[in-house]
VMD Tcl script that draws the C-alpha trace (Angstrom):
set ca {
  {40.87 73.99 -52.19}
  {43.10 76.58 -50.82}
  {40.01 78.62 -50.11}
  {36.13 78.76 -49.23}
  {34.74 76.55 -51.78}
  {31.39 79.23 -51.78}
  {34.21 81.93 -53.51}
  {35.75 79.41 -55.82}
  {35.09 80.99 -59.72}
  {33.78 78.35 -62.49}
  {33.03 80.05 -65.88}
  {33.20 82.97 -64.77}
  {30.72 82.97 -61.42}
  {31.33 82.04 -58.04}
  {29.48 78.43 -56.58}
  {27.63 80.54 -54.10}
  {26.11 82.96 -57.19}
  {25.91 79.85 -58.83}
  {24.08 78.19 -56.07}
  {21.60 80.71 -55.15}
  {20.91 81.63 -58.77}
  {19.83 78.07 -59.20}
  {17.64 78.13 -56.18}
  {16.02 81.18 -56.90}
  {14.26 79.61 -60.34}
  {12.83 77.04 -58.16}
  {11.88 78.87 -54.43}
  {11.13 81.81 -52.79}
  {12.49 82.94 -50.52}
  {16.29 81.94 -50.74}
  {18.53 82.48 -47.97}
  {22.41 82.35 -47.42}
  {23.42 80.55 -44.25}
  {26.93 81.49 -43.59}
  {29.38 84.37 -43.67}
  {27.84 86.52 -46.70}
  {29.03 85.07 -50.12}
  {26.55 86.63 -51.92}
  {23.66 89.99 -52.34}
  {21.24 87.14 -50.34}
  {19.47 87.49 -47.15}
  {21.73 85.81 -44.92}
  {22.10 84.92 -41.82}
  {24.74 82.92 -39.82}
  {24.36 79.44 -37.85}
  {25.53 79.72 -34.17}
  {28.01 78.77 -33.38}
  {29.33 80.48 -36.71}
  {31.14 77.75 -38.53}
  {29.50 74.82 -36.56}
  {28.78 72.55 -39.42}
  {25.88 71.40 -41.64}
  {23.02 70.76 -38.73}
  {23.56 74.16 -37.25}
  {23.38 76.22 -40.61}
  {19.91 74.03 -41.40}
  {18.62 75.15 -38.04}
  {19.62 78.56 -38.73}
  {18.19 78.61 -41.78}
  {14.98 76.82 -40.89}
  {14.47 79.52 -37.89}
  {15.32 81.99 -40.37}
  {11.98 81.56 -43.03}
  {9.61 78.44 -40.65}
  {6.38 80.68 -40.45}
  {6.03 80.94 -44.30}
  {7.21 77.45 -45.24}
  {6.22 73.57 -44.82}
  {8.96 72.64 -46.47}
  {12.83 73.85 -47.51}
  {15.55 72.84 -49.83}
  {18.55 72.64 -48.24}
  {21.76 73.07 -50.81}
  {25.54 73.01 -50.38}
  {27.26 75.31 -52.28}
  {29.87 72.71 -53.71}
  {27.79 70.87 -56.15}
  {29.15 72.74 -59.59}
  {27.08 70.82 -61.55}
  {23.63 70.69 -60.24}
  {21.16 72.15 -61.93}
  {17.31 73.74 -61.74}
  {16.05 70.61 -63.10}
  {17.13 68.43 -60.22}
  {16.47 71.04 -57.60}
  {12.67 71.63 -59.07}
  {12.47 67.86 -59.04}
  {12.95 67.91 -55.28}
  {10.88 70.99 -54.78}
  {8.28 69.37 -56.22}
  {8.44 65.82 -55.33}
  {4.85 64.41 -54.15}
  {6.52 62.83 -51.09}
  {5.14 64.28 -47.38}
  {8.24 63.26 -46.07}
  {11.89 64.73 -46.58}
  {13.18 64.25 -49.50}
  {17.02 62.98 -50.16}
  {18.76 61.86 -53.09}
  {21.20 59.02 -53.19}
  {23.99 59.84 -56.02}
  {25.29 57.57 -58.41}
  {27.59 56.25 -56.02}
  {24.83 55.18 -53.76}
  {26.03 57.66 -50.83}
  {22.84 59.50 -49.90}
  {23.21 63.70 -50.16}
  {21.67 65.21 -47.33}
  {22.82 68.68 -48.08}
  {20.67 68.80 -51.31}
  {17.63 67.92 -50.42}
  {13.96 68.38 -49.63}
  {12.54 68.87 -45.55}
  {9.71 68.58 -44.07}
  {9.06 72.00 -41.77}
  {8.44 68.91 -38.73}
  {11.80 67.41 -39.59}
  {13.46 70.96 -39.84}
  {12.04 71.46 -36.59}
  {14.16 68.59 -34.85}
  {17.36 70.18 -36.69}
  {16.53 72.88 -34.28}
  {16.15 70.99 -31.58}
  {19.05 68.68 -31.93}
  {21.33 71.80 -32.04}
  {19.70 73.60 -29.11}
  {20.63 70.12 -27.16}
  {24.63 70.73 -28.64}
  {24.52 68.16 -30.98}
  {25.90 68.95 -34.53}
  {25.99 65.75 -36.25}
  {23.97 65.17 -39.80}
  {23.01 61.48 -39.25}
  {22.14 61.90 -35.65}
  {19.60 64.08 -37.56}
  {18.58 62.14 -40.54}
  {18.63 58.79 -38.18}
  {15.19 60.51 -36.27}
  {13.58 61.61 -39.04}
  {11.61 60.06 -41.86}
  {12.93 60.09 -45.09}
  {11.65 59.30 -48.73}
  {15.40 58.06 -50.11}
  {15.47 58.91 -53.62}
  {17.85 56.53 -55.98}
  {19.74 58.28 -59.04}
  {17.05 56.12 -61.24}
  {14.43 58.58 -60.02}
  {16.31 62.25 -60.09}
  {18.71 61.40 -63.22}
  {16.46 62.29 -65.69}
  {15.02 65.73 -64.50}
  {18.29 66.75 -63.57}
  {19.80 66.18 -67.13}
  {22.94 64.65 -65.92}
  {24.44 61.71 -64.02}
  {27.03 63.96 -62.12}
  {24.41 66.78 -60.95}
  {25.28 65.84 -57.16}
  {29.11 65.66 -57.67}
  {30.19 67.90 -54.58}
  {33.89 68.99 -54.86}
  {36.96 68.59 -52.18}
  {39.51 68.63 -54.21}
  {41.51 70.76 -57.05}
  {41.05 67.44 -59.45}
  {36.91 66.96 -58.43}
  {36.51 70.74 -59.63}
  {38.16 69.60 -62.95}
  {35.52 66.24 -63.27}
  {38.30 64.02 -62.45}
  {38.12 61.27 -60.02}
}
mol new
graphics top color blue
foreach p $ca { graphics top sphere $p radius 0.5 }
foreach p [lrange $ca 0 end-1] q [lrange $ca 1 end] { graphics top cylinder $p $q radius 0.2 }
display resetview
């Protein structure tokens, strides 16, 4: 992409600020894990740039005392909606909830995780694990097909991430 995805500006707002604003509509507290692209309270994963699992563990360590679960959201979802985040936050499952996108792929970086499962992420990172699939293989997950979340999200492409300039424009 030529720059960190969090700093990409879409419609006058960086993806990081957009994600932070959406999360603030449905969750409190909202923290940033990473180098500091927003005005949110932030924590840095260890090692810095250590990947999504390290980021999940660092974020959970910051809010663990006050939460039964937490939303984990990557910042590269330019079509993410408050409706989808609200649906995740209030999903009735006691387990972690991971949506499946319209192409059948799990989206573990836009999901709600139980406190128990988030503790497992910390244990794995402490033992040197960095792979998200190692964590997902160890936890109980409610997999939510697109048919469950598309109506609350208000759009079918709410989980489309951006890895290329074409994807940012909505081209496949």
